[in-house]
C-alpha positions in Angstrom: -2.5 19.3 -1.1 -0.9 16.0 1.1 -2.3 16.6 4.6 -1.9 15.3 8.1 -4.0 14.2 10.9 -4.6 13.0 14.0 -8.3 11.6 14.3 -8.7 11.1 17.9 -10.9 14.1 17.8 -13.0 14.2 15.0 -16.0 12.2 14.5 -14.1 10.9 11.0 -13.3 13.3 7.6 -17.0 13.5 6.0 -18.9 16.6 6.5 -21.5 15.7 9.5 -24.2 18.1 11.2 -22.8 19.3 14.2 -19.9 17.2 14.1 -16.4 17.7 14.2 -14.8 16.5 10.7 -11.6 16.9 9.0 -13.1 18.0 5.9 -15.2 21.0 7.7 -12.0 21.9 9.1 -9.7 22.0 5.9 -12.5 23.3 3.6 -13.2 26.4 6.0 -9.3 27.1 6.4 -8.5 26.7 2.6 -10.8 29.1 1.7 -9.2 31.7 4.1 -6.4 31.7 1.8 -8.3 31.2 -1.5 -10.8 33.9 0.2 -13.6 32.1 -1.4 -15.5 29.0 -0.4 -14.1 25.5 -1.7 -15.3 21.6 -1.4 -12.6 19.4 -0.8 -12.1 16.0 -2.6 -9.9 13.3 -0.8 -8.3 9.9 -1.9 -10.3 7.4 1.2 -12.6 8.9 3.8 -11.5 7.8 6.8 -13.8 6.7 10.2 -14.1 8.8 14.2 -11.0 8.2 15.1 -8.5 6.8 12.5 -5.0 8.9 11.8 -3.5 10.0 8.4 -0.4 10.7 7.7 -0.3 11.7 3.7 -4.2 11.8 2.8 -4.0 13.3 -0.7 -6.8 15.9 -1.4 -7.8 18.6 -4.2 -10.1 21.5 -4.7 -10.5 23.8 -7.6 -9.6 27.4 -7.6 -9.5 30.0 -10.0 -7.4 32.2 -6.6 -3.6 32.8 -7.8 -1.1 31.6 -4.7 2.2 30.2 -4.3 2.4 26.4 -3.3 4.6 27.7 -0.1 1.5 30.2 0.8 -1.2 27.6 0.2 1.1 25.4 2.4 1.4 28.3 5.5 -1.9 29.8 5.0 -3.4 27.4 5.1 -1.7 26.1 8.3 -2.2 29.1 10.1 -5.9 28.6 9.6 -6.0 24.9 10.9 -6.7 23.7 14.3 -3.3 22.2 15.7 -4.5 17.9 15.2 -4.4 18.4 11.3 -1.5 19.8 9.2 -1.0 20.5 4.6 2.5 18.8 4.5 2.6 19.5 0.9 0.1 22.0 -2.4 0.9 21.6 -5.8 -0.8 22.5 -8.7 -3.2 19.7 -10.9 -4.2 19.0 -13.9 -8.1 19.7 -14.6 -8.0 15.5 -15.3 -6.6 14.9 -11.8 -9.1 13.5 -9.3 -8.3 12.5 -5.3 -9.8 9.7 -4.9 -10.7 8.5 -8.7 -7.3 8.7 -10.3 -5.8 6.9 -7.2 -4.6 3.1 -8.0 -3.8 2.2 -4.6 -4.1 3.0 -1.5 -2.4 2.1 2.1 -3.0 1.5 5.2 -1.1 1.0 8.9 -2.7 -1.0 12.1 -0.7 -1.1 15.4 -1.2 -3.1 18.2 1.0 -2.5 21.2 1.3 -5.9 23.2 1.9 -5.5 27.0 0.3 -6.3 30.3 -0.3 -2.8 31.2 -2.5 -0.4 29.6 -0.6 2.8 27.6 -1.0 6.4 28.5 1.2 8.1 25.8 -0.2 5.8 23.2 -3.5 5.2 24.3 -5.1 7.0 20.9 -2.2 6.2 18.9 -2.6 2.4 19.1 -4.9 -0.7 20.2 -4.0 -1.9 23.6 -4.1 -6.1 24.4 -2.9 -8.2 27.1 -2.5 -11.2 25.0 0.2 -12.5 23.1 0.4 -13.4 19.2 1.7 -15.9 17.2 2.8 -14.6 14.4 3.1 -18.2 12.4 -0.4 -18.3 11.9 -1.3 -14.9 11.4 0.8 -14.5 8.1 -0.4 -17.9 7.1 -3.6 -16.0 6.7 -2.3 -12.7 5.5 -0.9 -14.0 2.4 -5.1 -15.8 1.5 -6.1 -12.5 1.9 -3.9 -11.0 -1.7 -5.1 -11.0 -4.9 -8.6 -10.3 -6.2 -11.3 -11.5 -4.3 -15.0 -10.8 -3.0 -14.4 -9.3 0.5 -17.9 -9.1 1.2 -17.2 -10.8 4.7 -15.0 -8.1 5.5 -16.6 -4.6 4.6 -19.0 -3.8 6.7 -23.2 -4.3 7.0 -23.7 -0.8 6.0 -20.9 -0.3 3.6 -22.4 1.5 0.3 -19.7 -0.3 -2.2 -20.8 -1.0 -5.4 -18.6 -4.3 -5.6 -17.3 -5.7 -3.1 -14.6 -7.1 -5.0 -11.1 -5.4 -4.2 -7.8 -6.4 -5.2 -5.2 -6.5 -2.3 -1.7 -6.0 -3.4 0.3 -7.2 0.2 0.0 -7.9 3.5 2.6 -8.1 5.8 3.1 -8.2 9.3 6.0 -6.4 11.1 6.8 -6.2 15.0 8.4 -3.4 16.5 9.2 -3.6 20.0 6.2 -4.0 21.6 3.9 -3.1 19.1 2.6 -5.6 16.0 2.4 -3.5 12.9 -0.1 -4.5 10.3 0.6 -3.4 6.5 -1.6 -3.6 3.5 -2.2 -1.9 0.3 -4.4 -2.7 -2.4 -6.5 -1.0 -5.4 -9.0 0.1 -2.7 -11.2 -0.5 0.5 -14.6 -1.1 1.0 -16.0 0.4 4.5 -14.3 -1.4 7.7 -12.2 -3.7 5.6 -9.0 -2.7 7.2 -10.3 -3.1 10.9 -12.1 -6.0 9.9 -9.0 -8.0 8.3 -7.2 -6.8 11.9 -10.1 -8.4 13.7 -9.7 -11.5 12.2 -5.5 -11.7 12.2 -5.9 -10.8 16.3 -8.6 -13.8 16.9 -6.0 -16.2 14.8 -3.0 -14.7 16.6 -4.6 -15.3 19.5 -5.6 -18.8 18.6 -9.6 -18.1 19.0 -9.7 -19.2 15.3 -7.4 -21.9 12.9 -5.4 -19.4 10.1 -8.5 -21.6 7.6 -10.6 -18.7 9.1 -9.5 -16.4 6.3 -9.9 -19.2 3.8 -13.0 -20.0 4.7 -14.8 -16.0 5.2 -13.4 -15.6 1.9 -15.7 -18.6 0.6 -18.8 -17.5 2.1 -19.0 -13.7 1.4 -21.3 -12.8 4.6 -20.0 -10.3 7.0 -22.4 -11.6 9.7 -20.1 -14.5 9.9 -16.9 -12.5 10.3 -15.0 -11.9 13.0 -15.2 -8.2 15.0 -13.9 -5.0 13.7 -11.3 -4.2 15.0 -11.2 -0.3 17.7 -10.6 2.9 14.7 -7.4 4.8 17.1 -4.8 1.8 15.7 -5.3 2.0 12.1 -3.7 5.2 10.2 -4.6 6.5 6.2 -0.7 5.6 4.9 -0.2 7.1 1.6 -1.7 6.3 -1.8 -0.4 6.0 -5.2 -1.3 8.0 -8.6 0.3 7.7 -12.1 3.7 9.9 -12.5 2.3 11.7 -14.9 0.9 14.4 -12.4 3.8 14.9 -11.0 2.6 14.8 -7.4 5.1 15.7 -4.3 4.2 12.8 -2.1 6.0 11.8 0.4 5.6 9.4 3.6 7.7 10.6 7.3 8.6 9.0 9.9 6.2 10.5 12.4 6.1 8.6 15.6 8.6 6.2 14.2 6.7 4.5 12.0 9.1 4.3 9.5 7.4 4.4 6.3 9.5 6.3 4.3 11.5 9.7 3.2 10.7 12.6 1.4 10.9 12.0 -2.4 11.0 8.5 -2.1 8.6 6.3 -4.6 5.9 5.8 -2.8 5.3 2.6 -5.2 8.3 1.3 -3.9 6.4 -0.4 -1.0 4.3 -2.3 -3.4 6.4 -6.4 -4.0 8.0 -6.1 -7.5 5.5 -7.8 -9.8 2.5 -5.0 -8.3 5.1 -1.9 -9.0 4.8 -2.3 -12.8 0.9 -2.2 -12.3 0.7 0.8 -10.0 3.1 2.8 -13.1 0.9 1.6 -16.0 -2.6 1.9 -15.3 -4.5 4.7 -16.4 -6.5 7.6 -14.4 -10.3 7.7 -14.5 -11.7 10.8 -14.4 -14.6 12.4 -12.4 
């Protein structure tokens, strides 16, 4: 399934006792259609306040329903801030997390003198302007395979801090500065920590060379602040073509990240697209 959600009122993706989470709401709704309890696995867990335009999930079931019935039936049982975009059967080898070859995130920053009301839970707001040139220079240093220890949460449980970042892009859309980043995987708080570092550089608090220094130091305690969650969006995730997923990325909120049935790997630079298409899936 492809899932869209507004993370404002959720305590993140993962089920927690006495907390409202996306996973809990989705499992409850899918169970109504399947007529049995299900465990839903996602491509990438999101924190409290973080949104998703196309999260991908899978679950095991012996129930026989049409793709339309899975979508409409689940949506009927979901709250307004979660919606199923599509559903399709997959082979038993598929796993939403372990078969992913790349993930893509967006971070949105509103730059204007007054605080927002309509976008208050959709962007991070700042009065201070940014100089894009040092931000672009610093962002380029993030691309490639690196140890991102300085950009992971102190409580991150990942076994390895090494990740390969495929691209980092900065785009100005009116009053909103957008940071887009794609990688083979992300550490806990990695995107928000990168956003915090680039914001400090763009506002002149740190030099562009700070990114290289943090990569060299490999110490989160020496890194920058963690940017707030409300500006962060899980955009989409790439899988090998063999699974035939009907993925798309919509133009929700005017973000402008694609149209239905677009090849989702097209967001990556040309030299990366071949890698995404050729990598093999790991099964769980």
